[in-house]
N, CA, C and O atoms as CSV, one atom per row, in Angstrom:
chain,resi,resn,atom,element,x,y,z
A,1,UNK,N,N,-207.700,38.142,17.808
A,1,UNK,CA,C,-207.200,38.055,16.448
A,1,UNK,C,C,-206.289,36.845,16.274
A,1,UNK,O,O,-206.246,36.253,15.195
A,2,UNK,N,N,-205.566,36.476,17.317
A,2,UNK,CA,C,-204.655,35.339,17.231
A,2,UNK,C,C,-205.413,34.043,16.956
A,2,UNK,O,O,-204.904,33.163,16.261
A,3,UNK,N,N,-206.617,33.921,17.493
A,3,UNK,CA,C,-207.422,32.721,17.278
A,3,UNK,C,C,-207.764,32.573,15.795
A,3,UNK,O,O,-207.717,31.466,15.257
A,4,UNK,N,N,-208.106,33.675,15.132
A,4,UNK,CA,C,-208.441,33.619,13.714
A,4,UNK,C,C,-207.239,33.214,12.878
A,4,UNK,O,O,-207.387,32.449,11.925
A,5,UNK,N,N,-206.057,33.708,13.208
A,5,UNK,CA,C,-204.865,33.378,12.428
A,5,UNK,C,C,-204.486,31.915,12.595
A,5,UNK,O,O,-204.045,31.286,11.633
A,6,UNK,N,N,-204.644,31.359,13.786
A,6,UNK,CA,C,-204.279,29.963,13.974
A,6,UNK,C,C,-205.324,29.027,13.382
A,6,UNK,O,O,-204.988,27.908,12.997
A,7,UNK,N,N,-206.561,29.447,13.301
A,7,UNK,CA,C,-207.604,28.592,12.730
A,7,UNK,C,C,-207.453,28.440,11.221
A,7,UNK,O,O,-207.818,27.403,10.665
A,8,UNK,N,N,-206.912,29.473,10.542
A,8,UNK,CA,C,-206.809,29.401,9.088
A,8,UNK,C,C,-205.812,28.346,8.633
A,8,UNK,O,O,-205.928,27.840,7.517
A,9,UNK,N,N,-204.841,28.003,9.463
A,9,UNK,CA,C,-203.888,26.982,9.032
A,9,UNK,C,C,-204.504,25.585,9.075
A,9,UNK,O,O,-203.950,24.654,8.489
A,10,UNK,N,N,-205.622,25.423,9.746
A,10,UNK,CA,C,-206.305,24.134,9.805
A,10,UNK,C,C,-207.424,24.019,8.767
A,10,UNK,O,O,-208.018,22.951,8.619
A,11,UNK,N,N,-207.715,25.102,8.051
A,11,UNK,CA,C,-208.777,25.104,7.059
A,11,UNK,C,C,-208.294,24.383,5.805
A,11,UNK,O,O,-207.234,24.707,5.269
A,12,UNK,N,N,-209.069,23.410,5.340
A,12,UNK,CA,C,-208.704,22.647,4.160
A,12,UNK,C,C,-209.894,22.535,3.226
A,12,UNK,O,O,-211.035,22.749,3.635
A,13,UNK,N,N,-209.626,22.196,1.959
A,13,UNK,CA,C,-210.663,22.143,0.931
A,13,UNK,C,C,-210.788,20.726,0.404
A,13,UNK,O,O,-209.788,20.038,0.205
A,14,UNK,N,N,-212.018,20.294,0.179
A,14,UNK,CA,C,-212.287,18.954,-0.336
A,14,UNK,C,C,-212.060,18.915,-1.844
A,14,UNK,O,O,-212.434,19.846,-2.556
A,15,UNK,N,N,-211.450,17.840,-2.327
A,15,UNK,CA,C,-211.221,17.674,-3.769
A,15,UNK,C,C,-212.497,17.356,-4.527
A,15,UNK,O,O,-212.630,17.739,-5.689
A,16,UNK,N,N,-213.435,16.668,-3.902
A,16,UNK,CA,C,-214.655,16.232,-4.590
A,16,UNK,C,C,-215.730,17.309,-4.637
A,16,UNK,O,O,-216.206,17.668,-5.714
A,17,UNK,N,N,-216.112,17.824,-3.477
A,17,UNK,CA,C,-217.245,18.754,-3.431
A,17,UNK,C,C,-216.828,20.224,-3.338
A,17,UNK,O,O,-217.689,21.103,-3.363
A,18,UNK,N,N,-215.521,20.510,-3.231
A,18,UNK,CA,C,-214.981,21.873,-3.155
A,18,UNK,C,C,-215.502,22.671,-1.964
A,18,UNK,O,O,-215.505,23.902,-2.002
A,19,UNK,N,N,-215.941,21.986,-0.908
A,19,UNK,CA,C,-216.344,22.664,0.319
A,19,UNK,C,C,-215.156,22.700,1.270
A,19,UNK,O,O,-214.244,21.877,1.184
A,20,UNK,N,N,-215.185,23.671,2.177
A,20,UNK,CA,C,-214.111,23.821,3.142
A,20,UNK,C,C,-214.469,23.134,4.448
A,20,UNK,O,O,-215.639,23.075,4.829
A,21,UNK,N,N,-213.464,22.618,5.128
A,21,UNK,CA,C,-213.656,21.974,6.418
A,21,UNK,C,C,-212.389,22.085,7.238
A,21,UNK,O,O,-211.347,22.500,6.732
A,22,UNK,N,N,-212.478,21.716,8.497
A,22,UNK,CA,C,-211.313,21.765,9.366
A,22,UNK,C,C,-210.504,20.473,9.253
A,22,UNK,O,O,-211.047,19.395,9.016
A,23,UNK,N,N,-209.214,20.614,9.427
A,23,UNK,CA,C,-208.305,19.478,9.361
A,23,UNK,C,C,-208.673,18.454,10.423
A,23,UNK,O,O,-208.958,18.815,11.565
A,24,UNK,N,N,-208.667,17.178,10.050
A,24,UNK,CA,C,-208.931,16.109,10.995
A,24,UNK,C,C,-207.922,14.985,10.752
A,24,UNK,O,O,-207.277,14.968,9.704
A,25,UNK,N,N,-207.769,14.050,11.685
A,25,UNK,CA,C,-206.748,12.997,11.535
A,25,UNK,C,C,-206.909,12.132,10.289
A,25,UNK,O,O,-205.909,11.657,9.751
A,26,UNK,N,N,-208.121,11.914,9.818
A,26,UNK,CA,C,-208.341,11.061,8.648
A,26,UNK,C,C,-208.233,11.836,7.337
A,26,UNK,O,O,-208.165,11.224,6.270
A,27,UNK,N,N,-208.215,13.165,7.392
A,27,UNK,CA,C,-208.229,14.031,6.202
A,27,UNK,C,C,-209.414,13.711,5.299
A,27,UNK,O,O,-209.278,13.689,4.076
A,28,UNK,N,N,-210.571,13.465,5.896
A,28,UNK,CA,C,-211.797,13.156,5.151
A,28,UNK,C,C,-212.786,14.314,5.274
A,28,UNK,O,O,-212.894,14.946,6.324
A,29,UNK,N,N,-213.500,14.579,4.186
A,29,UNK,CA,C,-214.531,15.607,4.174
A,29,UNK,C,C,-215.739,15.114,4.974
A,29,UNK,O,O,-216.130,13.952,4.860
A,30,UNK,N,N,-216.324,15.991,5.777
A,30,UNK,CA,C,-217.497,15.610,6.570
A,30,UNK,C,C,-218.768,15.585,5.720
A,30,UNK,O,O,-219.768,14.988,6.121
A,31,UNK,N,N,-218.738,16.230,4.549
A,31,UNK,CA,C,-219.924,16.300,3.699
A,31,UNK,C,C,-220.025,15.101,2.747
A,31,UNK,O,O,-221.073,14.466,2.631
A,32,UNK,N,N,-218.885,14.803,2.056
A,32,UNK,CA,C,-218.965,13.765,1.028
A,32,UNK,C,C,-217.976,12.619,1.242
A,32,UNK,O,O,-218.045,11.613,0.536
A,33,UNK,N,N,-217.073,12.748,2.186
A,33,UNK,CA,C,-216.094,11.694,2.430
A,33,UNK,C,C,-214.862,11.780,1.559
A,33,UNK,O,O,-214.019,10.884,1.597
A,34,UNK,N,N,-214.733,12.853,0.762
A,34,UNK,CA,C,-213.569,13.033,-0.096
A,34,UNK,C,C,-212.332,13.425,0.693
A,34,UNK,O,O,-212.389,13.618,1.908
A,35,UNK,N,N,-211.224,13.540,-0.005
A,35,UNK,CA,C,-209.957,13.862,0.640
A,35,UNK,C,C,-209.796,15.377,0.787
A,35,UNK,O,O,-210.053,16.122,-0.159
A,36,UNK,N,N,-209.374,15.831,1.960
A,36,UNK,CA,C,-209.125,17.241,2.214
A,36,UNK,C,C,-207.693,17.590,1.838
A,36,UNK,O,O,-206.765,16.835,2.130
A,37,UNK,N,N,-207.517,18.741,1.188
A,37,UNK,CA,C,-206.198,19.211,0.772
A,37,UNK,C,C,-206.009,20.653,1.215
A,37,UNK,O,O,-206.981,21.362,1.472
A,38,UNK,N,N,-204.759,21.085,1.304
A,38,UNK,CA,C,-204.436,22.458,1.648
A,38,UNK,C,C,-204.763,23.352,0.451
A,38,UNK,O,O,-204.237,23.116,-0.637
A,39,UNK,N,N,-205.621,24.378,0.614
A,39,UNK,CA,C,-206.027,25.202,-0.530
A,39,UNK,C,C,-205.018,26.284,-0.900
A,39,UNK,O,O,-205.139,26.888,-1.966
A,40,UNK,N,N,-204.034,26.542,-0.056
A,40,UNK,CA,C,-203.086,27.621,-0.313
A,40,UNK,C,C,-201.852,27.108,-1.056
A,40,UNK,O,O,-201.413,25.980,-0.831
A,41,UNK,N,N,-201.297,27.936,-1.939
A,41,UNK,CA,C,-200.068,27.527,-2.635
A,41,UNK,C,C,-198.870,27.605,-1.690
A,41,UNK,O,O,-198.942,28.284,-0.665
A,42,UNK,N,N,-197.773,26.924,-2.014
A,42,UNK,CA,C,-196.578,27.017,-1.168
A,42,UNK,C,C,-195.967,28.410,-1.240
A,42,UNK,O,O,-196.252,29.168,-2.167
A,43,UNK,N,N,-195.133,28.746,-0.270
A,43,UNK,CA,C,-194.475,30.044,-0.250
A,43,UNK,C,C,-193.551,30.171,-1.451
A,43,UNK,O,O,-192.943,29.192,-1.885
A,44,UNK,N,N,-193.451,31.394,-1.989
A,44,UNK,CA,C,-192.598,31.655,-3.137
A,44,UNK,C,C,-191.162,31.861,-2.688
A,44,UNK,O,O,-190.907,32.507,-1.671
A,45,UNK,N,N,-190.231,31.315,-3.446
A,45,UNK,CA,C,-188.819,31.506,-3.179
A,45,UNK,C,C,-188.074,31.504,-4.507
A,45,UNK,O,O,-188.365,30.693,-5.387
A,46,UNK,N,N,-187.110,32.416,-4.651
A,46,UNK,CA,C,-186.292,32.427,-5.853
A,46,UNK,C,C,-185.401,31.201,-5.921
A,46,UNK,O,O,-185.067,30.724,-7.006
A,47,UNK,N,N,-185.021,30.698,-4.766
A,47,UNK,CA,C,-184.221,29.475,-4.693
A,47,UNK,C,C,-185.202,28.328,-4.499
A,47,UNK,O,O,-185.517,27.958,-3.368
A,48,UNK,N,N,-185.677,27.775,-5.588
A,48,UNK,CA,C,-186.711,26.747,-5.565
A,48,UNK,C,C,-186.053,25.374,-5.641
A,48,UNK,O,O,-185.603,24.950,-6.706
A,49,UNK,N,N,-186.001,24.682,-4.504
A,49,UNK,CA,C,-185.338,23.374,-4.451
A,49,UNK,C,C,-186.069,22.324,-5.273
A,49,UNK,O,O,-185.438,21.414,-5.811
A,50,UNK,N,N,-187.374,22.435,-5.375
A,50,UNK,CA,C,-188.179,21.399,-6.028
A,50,UNK,C,C,-188.763,21.864,-7.352
A,50,UNK,O,O,-189.695,21.239,-7.860
A,51,UNK,N,N,-188.248,22.931,-7.919
A,51,UNK,CA,C,-188.789,23.491,-9.157
A,51,UNK,C,C,-188.733,22.533,-10.327
A,51,UNK,O,O,-189.688,22.441,-11.098
A,52,UNK,N,N,-187.632,21.819,-10.470
A,52,UNK,CA,C,-187.527,20.917,-11.630
A,52,UNK,C,C,-188.517,19.760,-11.524
A,52,UNK,O,O,-189.034,19.293,-12.539
A,53,UNK,N,N,-188.786,19.294,-10.304
A,53,UNK,CA,C,-189.766,18.214,-10.125
A,53,UNK,C,C,-191.180,18.711,-10.413
A,53,UNK,O,O,-191.983,18.011,-11.029
A,54,UNK,N,N,-191.470,19.925,-9.961
A,54,UNK,CA,C,-192.788,20.503,-10.195
A,54,UNK,C,C,-193.009,20.713,-11.689
A,54,UNK,O,O,-194.097,20.444,-12.200
A,55,UNK,N,N,-191.981,21.194,-12.392
A,55,UNK,CA,C,-192.087,21.413,-13.826
A,55,UNK,C,C,-192.322,20.103,-14.573
A,55,UNK,O,O,-193.130,20.057,-15.500
A,56,UNK,N,N,-191.625,19.040,-14.179
A,56,UNK,CA,C,-191.840,17.726,-14.792
A,56,UNK,C,C,-193.271,17.243,-14.579
A,56,UNK,O,O,-193.899,16.705,-15.491
A,57,UNK,N,N,-193.777,17.442,-13.365
A,57,UNK,CA,C,-195.149,17.026,-13.049
A,57,UNK,C,C,-196.153,17.772,-13.923
A,57,UNK,O,O,-197.062,17.162,-14.487
A,58,UNK,N,N,-195.990,19.097,-14.037
A,58,UNK,CA,C,-196.939,19.877,-14.819
A,58,UNK,C,C,-196.848,19.549,-16.301
A,58,UNK,O,O,-197.857,19.585,-17.005
A,59,UNK,N,N,-195.648,19.229,-16.784
A,59,UNK,CA,C,-195.519,18.829,-18.192
A,59,UNK,C,C,-196.246,17.513,-18.447
A,59,UNK,O,O,-196.945,17.378,-19.450
A,60,UNK,N,N,-196.087,16.544,-17.549
A,60,UNK,CA,C,-196.785,15.262,-17.686
A,60,UNK,C,C,-198.300,15.457,-17.616
A,60,UNK,O,O,-199.051,14.869,-18.393
A,61,UNK,N,N,-198.730,16.287,-16.679
A,61,UNK,CA,C,-200.165,16.556,-16.516
A,61,UNK,C,C,-200.726,17.237,-17.760
A,61,UNK,O,O,-201.826,16.907,-18.204
A,62,UNK,N,N,-199.982,18.181,-18.321
A,62,UNK,CA,C,-200.408,18.879,-19.525
A,62,UNK,C,C,-200.517,17.903,-20.693
A,62,UNK,O,O,-201.485,17.946,-21.452
A,63,UNK,N,N,-199.521,17.019,-20.838
A,63,UNK,CA,C,-199.538,16.039,-21.919
A,63,UNK,C,C,-200.724,15.090,-21.804
A,63,UNK,O,O,-201.329,14.733,-22.814
A,64,UNK,N,N,-201.062,14.680,-20.587
A,64,UNK,CA,C,-202.202,13.785,-20.380
A,64,UNK,C,C,-203.517,14.458,-20.769
A,64,UNK,O,O,-204.396,13.823,-21.353
A,65,UNK,N,N,-203.646,15.729,-20.447
A,65,UNK,CA,C,-204.908,16.437,-20.690
A,65,UNK,C,C,-205.092,16.874,-22.139
A,65,UNK,O,O,-206.207,16.838,-22.659
A,66,UNK,N,N,-204.007,17.287,-22.798
A,66,UNK,CA,C,-204.166,17.935,-24.089
A,66,UNK,C,C,-203.539,17.198,-25.272
A,66,UNK,O,O,-203.555,17.715,-26.389
A,67,UNK,N,N,-202.995,16.024,-25.056
A,67,UNK,CA,C,-202.425,15.297,-26.195
A,67,UNK,C,C,-203.045,13.926,-26.324
A,67,UNK,O,O,-202.688,13.170,-27.227
């Protein structure tokens, strides 16, 4: 069971083709060459050190998409 838990932290998702792959030094997808990203959200905390930065980012992103 320990092997399965440690393997999941290396699992990443491609931004282009949305396929999953294992983490590699180049962070490149083996299928399409896109960039691999961590598919899991960060841990939740009531004391959010970066909350104001995240909120600014989402506001800018929202404005770009819908205005």
